[in-house]
mmCIF file of the C-alpha atoms, coordinates in Angstrom:
data_MODEL
# 
_entry.id   MODEL 
# 
loop_
_atom_site.group_PDB 
_atom_site.id 
_atom_site.type_symbol 
_atom_site.label_atom_id 
_atom_site.label_alt_id 
_atom_site.label_comp_id 
_atom_site.label_asym_id 
_atom_site.label_entity_id 
_atom_site.label_seq_id 
_atom_site.pdbx_PDB_ins_code 
_atom_site.Cartn_x 
_atom_site.Cartn_y 
_atom_site.Cartn_z 
_atom_site.occupancy 
_atom_site.B_iso_or_equiv 
_atom_site.pdbx_formal_charge 
_atom_site.auth_seq_id 
_atom_site.auth_comp_id 
_atom_site.auth_asym_id 
_atom_site.auth_atom_id 
_atom_site.pdbx_PDB_model_num 
ATOM 1   C CA . MET A 1 1   ? 130.394 85.086  17.036 1.00 0.00 ? 1   MET A CA 1 
ATOM 2   C CA . LYS A 1 2   ? 128.254 88.119  17.740 1.00 0.00 ? 2   LYS A CA 1 
ATOM 3   C CA . ARG A 1 3   ? 129.111 90.403  20.649 1.00 0.00 ? 3   ARG A CA 1 
ATOM 4   C CA . ARG A 1 4   ? 125.835 89.528  22.409 1.00 0.00 ? 4   ARG A CA 1 
ATOM 5   C CA . ASP A 1 5   ? 126.618 85.788  22.160 1.00 0.00 ? 5   ASP A CA 1 
ATOM 6   C CA . PHE A 1 6   ? 130.159 86.398  23.460 1.00 0.00 ? 6   PHE A CA 1 
ATOM 7   C CA . LEU A 1 7   ? 128.905 88.368  26.462 1.00 0.00 ? 7   LEU A CA 1 
ATOM 8   C CA . GLY A 1 8   ? 126.178 85.815  27.085 1.00 0.00 ? 8   GLY A CA 1 
ATOM 9   C CA . MET A 1 9   ? 128.727 83.023  27.413 1.00 0.00 ? 9   MET A CA 1 
ATOM 10  C CA . GLY A 1 10  ? 130.280 84.796  30.393 1.00 0.00 ? 10  GLY A CA 1 
ATOM 11  C CA . LEU A 1 11  ? 133.612 85.237  28.630 1.00 0.00 ? 11  LEU A CA 1 
ATOM 12  C CA . ALA A 1 12  ? 133.574 89.012  28.907 1.00 0.00 ? 12  ALA A CA 1 
ATOM 13  C CA . GLN A 1 13  ? 134.948 88.824  32.450 1.00 0.00 ? 13  GLN A CA 1 
ATOM 14  C CA . PHE A 1 14  ? 138.250 87.450  31.141 1.00 0.00 ? 14  PHE A CA 1 
ATOM 15  C CA . VAL A 1 15  ? 138.610 90.014  28.367 1.00 0.00 ? 15  VAL A CA 1 
ATOM 16  C CA . LEU A 1 16  ? 137.639 92.910  30.601 1.00 0.00 ? 16  LEU A CA 1 
ATOM 17  C CA . ALA A 1 17  ? 139.834 91.786  33.477 1.00 0.00 ? 17  ALA A CA 1 
ATOM 18  C CA . ALA A 1 18  ? 143.026 91.413  31.419 1.00 0.00 ? 18  ALA A CA 1 
ATOM 19  C CA . PRO A 1 19  ? 143.632 95.095  30.589 1.00 0.00 ? 19  PRO A CA 1 
ATOM 20  C CA . VAL A 1 20  ? 142.918 96.184  34.164 1.00 0.00 ? 20  VAL A CA 1 
ATOM 21  C CA . HIS A 1 21  ? 145.430 93.656  35.536 1.00 0.00 ? 21  HIS A CA 1 
ATOM 22  C CA . ALA A 1 22  ? 148.066 94.605  32.965 1.00 0.00 ? 22  ALA A CA 1 
ATOM 23  C CA . ALA A 1 23  ? 147.652 98.307  33.708 1.00 0.00 ? 23  ALA A CA 1 
ATOM 24  C CA . ALA A 1 24  ? 148.036 97.746  37.461 1.00 0.00 ? 24  ALA A CA 1 
ATOM 25  C CA . ALA A 1 25  ? 151.640 96.540  37.184 1.00 0.00 ? 25  ALA A CA 1 
ATOM 26  C CA . SER A 1 26  ? 154.129 99.305  36.522 1.00 0.00 ? 26  SER A CA 1 
ATOM 27  C CA . PRO A 1 27  ? 157.137 98.590  34.323 1.00 0.00 ? 27  PRO A CA 1 
ATOM 28  C CA . MET A 1 28  ? 160.252 97.201  35.963 1.00 0.00 ? 28  MET A CA 1 
ATOM 29  C CA . SER A 1 29  ? 162.851 99.771  36.936 1.00 0.00 ? 29  SER A CA 1 
ATOM 30  C CA . ARG A 1 30  ? 166.189 99.776  35.110 1.00 0.00 ? 30  ARG A CA 1 
ATOM 31  C CA . ALA A 1 31  ? 167.854 98.368  38.245 1.00 0.00 ? 31  ALA A CA 1 
ATOM 32  C CA . ALA A 1 32  ? 165.423 95.432  38.244 1.00 0.00 ? 32  ALA A CA 1 
ATOM 33  C CA . GLN A 1 33  ? 165.883 94.893  34.509 1.00 0.00 ? 33  GLN A CA 1 
ATOM 34  C CA . ILE A 1 34  ? 169.643 94.487  34.915 1.00 0.00 ? 34  ILE A CA 1 
ATOM 35  C CA . GLY A 1 35  ? 169.127 91.893  37.660 1.00 0.00 ? 35  GLY A CA 1 
ATOM 36  C CA . MET A 1 36  ? 169.700 93.901  40.825 1.00 0.00 ? 36  MET A CA 1 
ATOM 37  C CA . PHE A 1 37  ? 166.468 92.559  42.365 1.00 0.00 ? 37  PHE A CA 1 
ATOM 38  C CA . PRO A 1 38  ? 165.934 88.889  41.469 1.00 0.00 ? 38  PRO A CA 1 
ATOM 39  C CA . ASN A 1 39  ? 162.238 88.147  41.840 1.00 0.00 ? 39  ASN A CA 1 
ATOM 40  C CA . VAL A 1 40  ? 162.801 85.071  44.004 1.00 0.00 ? 40  VAL A CA 1 
ATOM 41  C CA . PRO A 1 41  ? 160.299 83.758  46.563 1.00 0.00 ? 41  PRO A CA 1 
ATOM 42  C CA . LEU A 1 42  ? 160.947 84.636  50.209 1.00 0.00 ? 42  LEU A CA 1 
ATOM 43  C CA . ILE A 1 43  ? 159.158 84.215  53.536 1.00 0.00 ? 43  ILE A CA 1 
ATOM 44  C CA . THR A 1 44  ? 158.724 86.995  56.088 1.00 0.00 ? 44  THR A CA 1 
ATOM 45  C CA . HIS A 1 45  ? 159.052 86.712  59.853 1.00 0.00 ? 45  HIS A CA 1 
ATOM 46  C CA . ARG A 1 46  ? 155.242 86.637  59.944 1.00 0.00 ? 46  ARG A CA 1 
ATOM 47  C CA . GLY A 1 47  ? 155.124 83.629  57.607 1.00 0.00 ? 47  GLY A CA 1 
ATOM 48  C CA . GLU A 1 48  ? 153.978 85.601  54.530 1.00 0.00 ? 48  GLU A CA 1 
ATOM 49  C CA . LYS A 1 49  ? 155.133 84.293  51.150 1.00 0.00 ? 49  LYS A CA 1 
ATOM 50  C CA . VAL A 1 50  ? 156.401 87.144  48.985 1.00 0.00 ? 50  VAL A CA 1 
ATOM 51  C CA . ARG A 1 51  ? 158.354 87.732  45.771 1.00 0.00 ? 51  ARG A CA 1 
ATOM 52  C CA . PHE A 1 52  ? 161.435 89.888  46.268 1.00 0.00 ? 52  PHE A CA 1 
ATOM 53  C CA . TYR A 1 53  ? 160.867 92.394  43.473 1.00 0.00 ? 53  TYR A CA 1 
ATOM 54  C CA . ASP A 1 54  ? 157.141 92.268  42.788 1.00 0.00 ? 54  ASP A CA 1 
ATOM 55  C CA . ASP A 1 55  ? 155.963 92.361  46.405 1.00 0.00 ? 55  ASP A CA 1 
ATOM 56  C CA . LEU A 1 56  ? 158.745 94.190  48.239 1.00 0.00 ? 56  LEU A CA 1 
ATOM 57  C CA . ILE A 1 57  ? 160.721 96.469  45.921 1.00 0.00 ? 57  ILE A CA 1 
ATOM 58  C CA . ARG A 1 58  ? 158.553 97.490  42.953 1.00 0.00 ? 58  ARG A CA 1 
ATOM 59  C CA . ASP A 1 59  ? 157.440 101.160 43.186 1.00 0.00 ? 59  ASP A CA 1 
ATOM 60  C CA . ARG A 1 60  ? 158.695 101.492 46.780 1.00 0.00 ? 60  ARG A CA 1 
ATOM 61  C CA . THR A 1 61  ? 161.298 103.388 48.753 1.00 0.00 ? 61  THR A CA 1 
ATOM 62  C CA . VAL A 1 62  ? 163.303 100.781 50.630 1.00 0.00 ? 62  VAL A CA 1 
ATOM 63  C CA . LEU A 1 63  ? 166.303 100.041 52.801 1.00 0.00 ? 63  LEU A CA 1 
ATOM 64  C CA . LEU A 1 64  ? 167.703 96.533  52.781 1.00 0.00 ? 64  LEU A CA 1 
ATOM 65  C CA . ASN A 1 65  ? 170.481 94.798  54.617 1.00 0.00 ? 65  ASN A CA 1 
ATOM 66  C CA . PHE A 1 66  ? 171.810 91.335  55.368 1.00 0.00 ? 66  PHE A CA 1 
ATOM 67  C CA . PHE A 1 67  ? 172.150 90.042  58.914 1.00 0.00 ? 67  PHE A CA 1 
ATOM 68  C CA . LEU A 1 68  ? 172.557 87.031  61.199 1.00 0.00 ? 68  LEU A CA 1 
ATOM 69  C CA . VAL A 1 69  ? 170.304 86.280  64.155 1.00 0.00 ? 69  VAL A CA 1 
ATOM 70  C CA . GLU A 1 70  ? 173.274 84.636  65.895 1.00 0.00 ? 70  GLU A CA 1 
ATOM 71  C CA . CYS A 1 71  ? 175.995 87.148  65.120 1.00 0.00 ? 71  CYS A CA 1 
ATOM 72  C CA . SER A 1 72  ? 179.370 86.341  66.670 1.00 0.00 ? 72  SER A CA 1 
ATOM 73  C CA . ASP A 1 73  ? 180.803 89.866  66.641 1.00 0.00 ? 73  ASP A CA 1 
ATOM 74  C CA . ALA A 1 74  ? 177.705 91.821  67.801 1.00 0.00 ? 74  ALA A CA 1 
ATOM 75  C CA . LEU A 1 75  ? 177.524 93.790  64.543 1.00 0.00 ? 75  LEU A CA 1 
ATOM 76  C CA . CYS A 1 76  ? 174.015 92.617  63.695 1.00 0.00 ? 76  CYS A CA 1 
ATOM 77  C CA . PRO A 1 77  ? 172.430 93.420  67.066 1.00 0.00 ? 77  PRO A CA 1 
ATOM 78  C CA . THR A 1 78  ? 174.071 96.861  66.947 1.00 0.00 ? 78  THR A CA 1 
ATOM 79  C CA . VAL A 1 79  ? 172.803 97.525  63.416 1.00 0.00 ? 79  VAL A CA 1 
ATOM 80  C CA . THR A 1 80  ? 169.320 96.219  64.234 1.00 0.00 ? 80  THR A CA 1 
ATOM 81  C CA . ALA A 1 81  ? 169.119 98.426  67.337 1.00 0.00 ? 81  ALA A CA 1 
ATOM 82  C CA . ASN A 1 82  ? 170.294 101.381 65.250 1.00 0.00 ? 82  ASN A CA 1 
ATOM 83  C CA . LEU A 1 83  ? 167.678 100.702 62.559 1.00 0.00 ? 83  LEU A CA 1 
ATOM 84  C CA . ARG A 1 84  ? 165.061 100.409 65.302 1.00 0.00 ? 84  ARG A CA 1 
ATOM 85  C CA . LYS A 1 85  ? 165.876 104.031 66.217 1.00 0.00 ? 85  LYS A CA 1 
ATOM 86  C CA . VAL A 1 86  ? 165.587 104.995 62.530 1.00 0.00 ? 86  VAL A CA 1 
ATOM 87  C CA . GLN A 1 87  ? 162.171 103.318 62.477 1.00 0.00 ? 87  GLN A CA 1 
ATOM 88  C CA . ASP A 1 88  ? 161.108 105.555 65.386 1.00 0.00 ? 88  ASP A CA 1 
ATOM 89  C CA . LEU A 1 89  ? 162.435 108.675 63.643 1.00 0.00 ? 89  LEU A CA 1 
ATOM 90  C CA . LEU A 1 90  ? 160.519 107.863 60.452 1.00 0.00 ? 90  LEU A CA 1 
ATOM 91  C CA . GLY A 1 91  ? 157.332 107.277 62.460 1.00 0.00 ? 91  GLY A CA 1 
ATOM 92  C CA . PRO A 1 92  ? 154.186 106.909 60.338 1.00 0.00 ? 92  PRO A CA 1 
ATOM 93  C CA . ARG A 1 93  ? 156.215 106.919 57.108 1.00 0.00 ? 93  ARG A CA 1 
ATOM 94  C CA . MET A 1 94  ? 157.282 103.335 57.936 1.00 0.00 ? 94  MET A CA 1 
ATOM 95  C CA . GLY A 1 95  ? 155.075 100.912 56.068 1.00 0.00 ? 95  GLY A CA 1 
ATOM 96  C CA . ARG A 1 96  ? 153.489 103.716 54.088 1.00 0.00 ? 96  ARG A CA 1 
ATOM 97  C CA . ASP A 1 97  ? 156.323 105.568 52.319 1.00 0.00 ? 97  ASP A CA 1 
ATOM 98  C CA . ILE A 1 98  ? 159.403 103.625 53.439 1.00 0.00 ? 98  ILE A CA 1 
ATOM 99  C CA . PHE A 1 99  ? 160.031 99.909  53.930 1.00 0.00 ? 99  PHE A CA 1 
ATOM 100 C CA . PHE A 1 100 ? 162.940 98.066  55.584 1.00 0.00 ? 100 PHE A CA 1 
ATOM 101 C CA . TYR A 1 101 ? 163.968 94.524  54.616 1.00 0.00 ? 101 TYR A CA 1 
ATOM 102 C CA . SER A 1 102 ? 166.535 92.584  56.623 1.00 0.00 ? 102 SER A CA 1 
ATOM 103 C CA . ILE A 1 103 ? 167.587 89.367  54.878 1.00 0.00 ? 103 ILE A CA 1 
ATOM 104 C CA . THR A 1 104 ? 169.179 86.545  56.858 1.00 0.00 ? 104 THR A CA 1 
ATOM 105 C CA . LEU A 1 105 ? 172.472 85.097  55.685 1.00 0.00 ? 105 LEU A CA 1 
ATOM 106 C CA . LYS A 1 106 ? 171.622 81.789  57.430 1.00 0.00 ? 106 LYS A CA 1 
ATOM 107 C CA . PRO A 1 107 ? 168.258 80.827  55.986 1.00 0.00 ? 107 PRO A CA 1 
ATOM 108 C CA . ARG A 1 108 ? 168.468 77.209  57.173 1.00 0.00 ? 108 ARG A CA 1 
ATOM 109 C CA . HIS A 1 109 ? 168.764 78.353  60.789 1.00 0.00 ? 109 HIS A CA 1 
ATOM 110 C CA . ASP A 1 110 ? 166.816 81.603  60.671 1.00 0.00 ? 110 ASP A CA 1 
ATOM 111 C CA . THR A 1 111 ? 163.335 80.240  60.037 1.00 0.00 ? 111 THR A CA 1 
ATOM 112 C CA . PRO A 1 112 ? 160.235 82.450  60.157 1.00 0.00 ? 112 PRO A CA 1 
ATOM 113 C CA . LYS A 1 113 ? 159.745 81.347  63.783 1.00 0.00 ? 113 LYS A CA 1 
ATOM 114 C CA . VAL A 1 114 ? 163.295 82.385  64.732 1.00 0.00 ? 114 VAL A CA 1 
ATOM 115 C CA . LEU A 1 115 ? 162.924 85.669  62.840 1.00 0.00 ? 115 LEU A CA 1 
ATOM 116 C CA . LYS A 1 116 ? 159.570 86.390  64.503 1.00 0.00 ? 116 LYS A CA 1 
ATOM 117 C CA . ARG A 1 117 ? 161.164 86.037  67.941 1.00 0.00 ? 117 ARG A CA 1 
ATOM 118 C CA . TYR A 1 118 ? 164.046 88.303  66.857 1.00 0.00 ? 118 TYR A CA 1 
ATOM 119 C CA . ALA A 1 119 ? 161.556 90.906  65.572 1.00 0.00 ? 119 ALA A CA 1 
ATOM 120 C CA . ALA A 1 120 ? 159.691 90.842  68.886 1.00 0.00 ? 120 ALA A CA 1 
ATOM 121 C CA . ASP A 1 121 ? 162.942 91.189  70.864 1.00 0.00 ? 121 ASP A CA 1 
ATOM 122 C CA . TYR A 1 122 ? 163.839 94.358  68.950 1.00 0.00 ? 122 TYR A CA 1 
ATOM 123 C CA . GLY A 1 123 ? 160.356 95.855  68.695 1.00 0.00 ? 123 GLY A CA 1 
ATOM 124 C CA . ILE A 1 124 ? 160.346 95.721  64.906 1.00 0.00 ? 124 ILE A CA 1 
ATOM 125 C CA . GLY A 1 125 ? 157.124 97.297  63.724 1.00 0.00 ? 125 GLY A CA 1 
ATOM 126 C CA . PRO A 1 126 ? 155.077 97.898  60.588 1.00 0.00 ? 126 PRO A CA 1 
ATOM 127 C CA . GLY A 1 127 ? 156.975 98.410  57.370 1.00 0.00 ? 127 GLY A CA 1 
ATOM 128 C CA . TRP A 1 128 ? 159.971 96.310  58.414 1.00 0.00 ? 128 TRP A CA 1 
ATOM 129 C CA . ARG A 1 129 ? 160.184 92.668  57.387 1.00 0.00 ? 129 ARG A CA 1 
ATOM 130 C CA . LEU A 1 130 ? 162.800 90.094  58.274 1.00 0.00 ? 130 LEU A CA 1 
ATOM 131 C CA . LEU A 1 131 ? 163.223 87.692  55.372 1.00 0.00 ? 131 LEU A CA 1 
ATOM 132 C CA . THR A 1 132 ? 164.346 84.125  54.809 1.00 0.00 ? 132 THR A CA 1 
ATOM 133 C CA . GLY A 1 133 ? 164.034 81.659  51.963 1.00 0.00 ? 133 GLY A CA 1 
ATOM 134 C CA . LYS A 1 134 ? 165.902 78.990  50.074 1.00 0.00 ? 134 LYS A CA 1 
ATOM 135 C CA . PRO A 1 135 ? 169.685 79.336  50.507 1.00 0.00 ? 135 PRO A CA 1 
ATOM 136 C CA . ALA A 1 136 ? 170.218 79.583  46.731 1.00 0.00 ? 136 ALA A CA 1 
ATOM 137 C CA . ASP A 1 137 ? 167.679 82.417  46.480 1.00 0.00 ? 137 ASP A CA 1 
ATOM 138 C CA . ILE A 1 138 ? 169.208 84.345  49.390 1.00 0.00 ? 138 ILE A CA 1 
ATOM 139 C CA . GLU A 1 139 ? 172.626 83.918  47.788 1.00 0.00 ? 139 GLU A CA 1 
ATOM 140 C CA . ARG A 1 140 ? 171.286 85.179  44.472 1.00 0.00 ? 140 ARG A CA 1 
ATOM 141 C CA . ILE A 1 141 ? 170.009 88.359  46.130 1.00 0.00 ? 141 ILE A CA 1 
ATOM 142 C CA . ARG A 1 142 ? 173.295 88.864  48.009 1.00 0.00 ? 142 ARG A CA 1 
ATOM 143 C CA . LEU A 1 143 ? 175.335 88.537  44.825 1.00 0.00 ? 143 LEU A CA 1 
ATOM 144 C CA . ALA A 1 144 ? 172.967 90.791  42.853 1.00 0.00 ? 144 ALA A CA 1 
ATOM 145 C CA . GLN A 1 145 ? 173.282 93.456  45.544 1.00 0.00 ? 145 GLN A CA 1 
ATOM 146 C CA . GLY A 1 146 ? 177.078 93.299  45.374 1.00 0.00 ? 146 GLY A CA 1 
ATOM 147 C CA . PHE A 1 147 ? 177.624 92.239  48.999 1.00 0.00 ? 147 PHE A CA 1 
ATOM 148 C CA . VAL A 1 148 ? 180.552 90.070  47.925 1.00 0.00 ? 148 VAL A CA 1 
ATOM 149 C CA . ASP A 1 149 ? 184.216 89.850  48.881 1.00 0.00 ? 149 ASP A CA 1 
ATOM 150 C CA . SER A 1 150 ? 186.596 89.316  45.963 1.00 0.00 ? 150 SER A CA 1 
ATOM 151 C CA . ASP A 1 151 ? 188.461 86.713  48.032 1.00 0.00 ? 151 ASP A CA 1 
ATOM 152 C CA . PRO A 1 152 ? 186.310 83.529  47.902 1.00 0.00 ? 152 PRO A CA 1 
ATOM 153 C CA . LYS A 1 153 ? 187.589 82.341  51.296 1.00 0.00 ? 153 LYS A CA 1 
ATOM 154 C CA . ARG A 1 154 ? 186.665 85.609  52.973 1.00 0.00 ? 154 ARG A CA 1 
ATOM 155 C CA . ASP A 1 155 ? 183.365 85.691  51.104 1.00 0.00 ? 155 ASP A CA 1 
ATOM 156 C CA . ARG A 1 156 ? 182.348 82.300  52.587 1.00 0.00 ? 156 ARG A CA 1 
ATOM 157 C CA . ASP A 1 157 ? 183.072 83.493  56.140 1.00 0.00 ? 157 ASP A CA 1 
ATOM 158 C CA . LEU A 1 158 ? 179.743 84.825  57.398 1.00 0.00 ? 158 LEU A CA 1 
ATOM 159 C CA . ASN A 1 159 ? 181.488 86.453  60.363 1.00 0.00 ? 159 ASN A CA 1 
ATOM 160 C CA . LEU A 1 160 ? 182.981 88.949  57.909 1.00 0.00 ? 160 LEU A CA 1 
ATOM 161 C CA . HIS A 1 161 ? 179.624 90.305  56.736 1.00 0.00 ? 161 HIS A CA 1 
ATOM 162 C CA . THR A 1 162 ? 179.224 94.027  56.276 1.00 0.00 ? 162 THR A CA 1 
ATOM 163 C CA . VAL A 1 163 ? 177.229 96.703  58.074 1.00 0.00 ? 163 VAL A CA 1 
ATOM 164 C CA . MET A 1 164 ? 176.374 98.329  54.763 1.00 0.00 ? 164 MET A CA 1 
ATOM 165 C CA . GLY A 1 165 ? 172.835 98.681  53.496 1.00 0.00 ? 165 GLY A CA 1 
ATOM 166 C CA . ARG A 1 166 ? 171.261 99.456  50.140 1.00 0.00 ? 166 ARG A CA 1 
ATOM 167 C CA . TYR A 1 167 ? 168.588 102.122 49.951 1.00 0.00 ? 167 TYR A CA 1 
ATOM 168 C CA . GLY A 1 168 ? 166.604 103.604 47.123 1.00 0.00 ? 168 GLY A CA 1 
ATOM 169 C CA . ASN A 1 169 ? 163.401 104.395 45.321 1.00 0.00 ? 169 ASN A CA 1 
ATOM 170 C CA . ASP A 1 170 ? 162.420 101.867 42.669 1.00 0.00 ? 170 ASP A CA 1 
ATOM 171 C CA . ARG A 1 171 ? 159.942 104.168 40.918 1.00 0.00 ? 171 ARG A CA 1 
ATOM 172 C CA . LEU A 1 172 ? 162.596 106.883 40.505 1.00 0.00 ? 172 LEU A CA 1 
ATOM 173 C CA . ASP A 1 173 ? 165.406 104.341 39.975 1.00 0.00 ? 173 ASP A CA 1 
ATOM 174 C CA . ARG A 1 174 ? 167.613 106.084 42.534 1.00 0.00 ? 174 ARG A CA 1 
ATOM 175 C CA . TRP A 1 175 ? 169.908 103.802 44.551 1.00 0.00 ? 175 TRP A CA 1 
ATOM 176 C CA . GLY A 1 176 ? 172.750 104.160 46.986 1.00 0.00 ? 176 GLY A CA 1 
ATOM 177 C CA . GLY A 1 177 ? 174.663 102.428 49.750 1.00 0.00 ? 177 GLY A CA 1 
ATOM 178 C CA . ILE A 1 178 ? 175.024 103.505 53.356 1.00 0.00 ? 178 ILE A CA 1 
ATOM 179 C CA . SER A 1 179 ? 176.775 102.367 56.505 1.00 0.00 ? 179 SER A CA 1 
ATOM 180 C CA . LEU A 1 180 ? 174.137 101.244 58.982 1.00 0.00 ? 180 LEU A CA 1 
ATOM 181 C CA . GLY A 1 181 ? 176.499 102.043 61.838 1.00 0.00 ? 181 GLY A CA 1 
ATOM 182 C CA . ILE A 1 182 ? 176.188 105.817 61.457 1.00 0.00 ? 182 ILE A CA 1 
ATOM 183 C CA . SER A 1 183 ? 173.746 107.904 63.472 1.00 0.00 ? 183 SER A CA 1 
ATOM 184 C CA . PRO A 1 184 ? 170.043 107.095 63.152 1.00 0.00 ? 184 PRO A CA 1 
ATOM 185 C CA . GLU A 1 185 ? 169.401 110.716 62.178 1.00 0.00 ? 185 GLU A CA 1 
ATOM 186 C CA . SER A 1 186 ? 171.829 110.455 59.266 1.00 0.00 ? 186 SER A CA 1 
ATOM 187 C CA . ILE A 1 187 ? 170.238 107.232 58.049 1.00 0.00 ? 187 ILE A CA 1 
ATOM 188 C CA . ALA A 1 188 ? 166.735 108.708 58.301 1.00 0.00 ? 188 ALA A CA 1 
ATOM 189 C CA . SER A 1 189 ? 167.808 111.803 56.374 1.00 0.00 ? 189 SER A CA 1 
ATOM 190 C CA . THR A 1 190 ? 168.972 109.709 53.399 1.00 0.00 ? 190 THR A CA 1 
ATOM 191 C CA . PHE A 1 191 ? 165.333 109.209 52.457 1.00 0.00 ? 191 PHE A CA 1 
ATOM 192 C CA . ASP A 1 192 ? 164.833 112.944 51.881 1.00 0.00 ? 192 ASP A CA 1 
ATOM 193 C CA . TRP A 1 193 ? 166.356 112.844 48.380 1.00 0.00 ? 193 TRP A CA 1 
ATOM 194 C CA . LEU A 1 194 ? 164.190 109.879 47.418 1.00 0.00 ? 194 LEU A CA 1 
ATOM 195 C CA . THR A 1 195 ? 160.907 111.724 47.428 1.00 0.00 ? 195 THR A CA 1 
ATOM 196 C CA . GLU A 1 196 ? 158.876 112.025 44.252 1.00 0.00 ? 196 GLU A CA 1 
ATOM 197 C CA . VAL A 1 197 ? 159.569 115.144 42.146 1.00 0.00 ? 197 VAL A CA 1 
# 
């Protein structure tokens, strides 16, 4: 087939679009390649359907944690209030340079509607998403992030969840863990070493 005939059939759009689409997606970070960020489907507190790695982590600087809307020991409300102060300290960088993701440990209870109310109660703004999804997918993320107790009985007890968070820059493949109970200023300052070089 001659080039003119090919273009005349309207097939050029598919050939020309493919390289542009392929070039738009950056390669997966090493952390993603080893399974640290399973690309499972999730739903945000605003009802958006997202993929964990492709839509939330890839090429971004992030902080993620696990939480319960109905937390029996008040750890989650304390951590959320603390992160709300960090959000204020980061100001316009939130949603532009830095993103927070709080993932429920009770996805059957913590529906997008429940999470939306929780977000409103705490004044959660741009750049911070509360996430839910299928229980098996949430569990897969939790295990991949290493938020696991070696004692299976303790691991099943959601009241024993941690106040630790994972933070990092996917593009630079720099990752760390941090207590979300420390001062908001200390948490905000952890993002300083994640800037592009």
